[in-house]
C-alpha positions in Angstrom: -16.7 -1.4 -0.6 -18.4 0.0 -3.6 -16.2 1.9 -6.0 -16.3 3.1 -9.6 -14.0 1.4 -12.2 -13.9 4.5 -14.3 -13.3 7.4 -11.9 -12.4 8.1 -8.2 -15.9 7.7 -6.9 -16.5 5.3 -4.0 -18.9 4.6 -1.2 -16.9 4.4 2.0 -18.0 1.6 4.3 -16.5 3.6 7.2 -19.0 6.4 6.7 -22.2 6.6 8.8 -24.3 4.9 6.1 -25.7 1.4 5.9 -25.2 -1.0 3.0 -28.6 0.0 1.5 -27.6 3.7 1.4 -24.2 2.8 -0.2 -25.9 0.6 -2.8 -28.4 3.4 -3.6 -25.5 5.9 -4.0 -23.7 3.4 -6.3 -26.8 3.0 -8.4 -27.2 6.8 -8.6 -23.6 7.2 -9.7 -24.1 4.5 -12.4 -27.3 6.1 -13.7 -25.7 9.6 -13.8 -22.4 8.6 -15.4 -22.9 5.2 -17.0 -19.7 4.1 -15.1 -19.2 0.5 -13.9 -19.4 -0.1 -10.2 -17.7 -2.9 -8.3 -19.3 -4.1 -5.1 -16.6 -6.3 -3.6 -15.8 -7.1 0.0 -12.3 -5.7 -0.2 -11.4 -2.7 1.9 -9.9 -0.8 -1.0 -9.7 -0.4 -4.7 -7.6 -3.1 -6.4 -4.4 -2.0 -8.1 -3.0 -3.0 -11.4 0.1 -5.1 -11.0 3.4 -3.5 -12.0 5.0 -5.2 -14.9 8.0 -4.4 -17.0 6.9 -3.4 -20.5 10.0 -4.9 -22.0 9.1 -8.3 -20.7 5.5 -7.9 -21.8 6.5 -6.9 -25.3 9.0 -9.7 -25.5 6.5 -12.3 -24.4 3.8 -11.0 -26.7 5.8 -10.2 -29.8 8.4 -13.0 -29.2 5.7 -15.7 -29.3 4.5 -14.5 -32.8 8.0 -14.5 -34.2 8.7 -18.1 -33.4 7.8 -20.9 -35.8 5.9 -23.9 -34.4 
């Protein structure tokens, strides 16, 4: 699947297009927008893992407050 990392654009592998046409569409999207395109073998767009901000802040800030 080819999808944009900056917006909702994607080239659906289920559509009646071959890989060359999807690649061409991805290239055209990049040229028009300057957006980054990911061409992975996944069937969908990856998602960001859900993390608790409190733990993230604790781990980042807490490590700076400790002496070595």
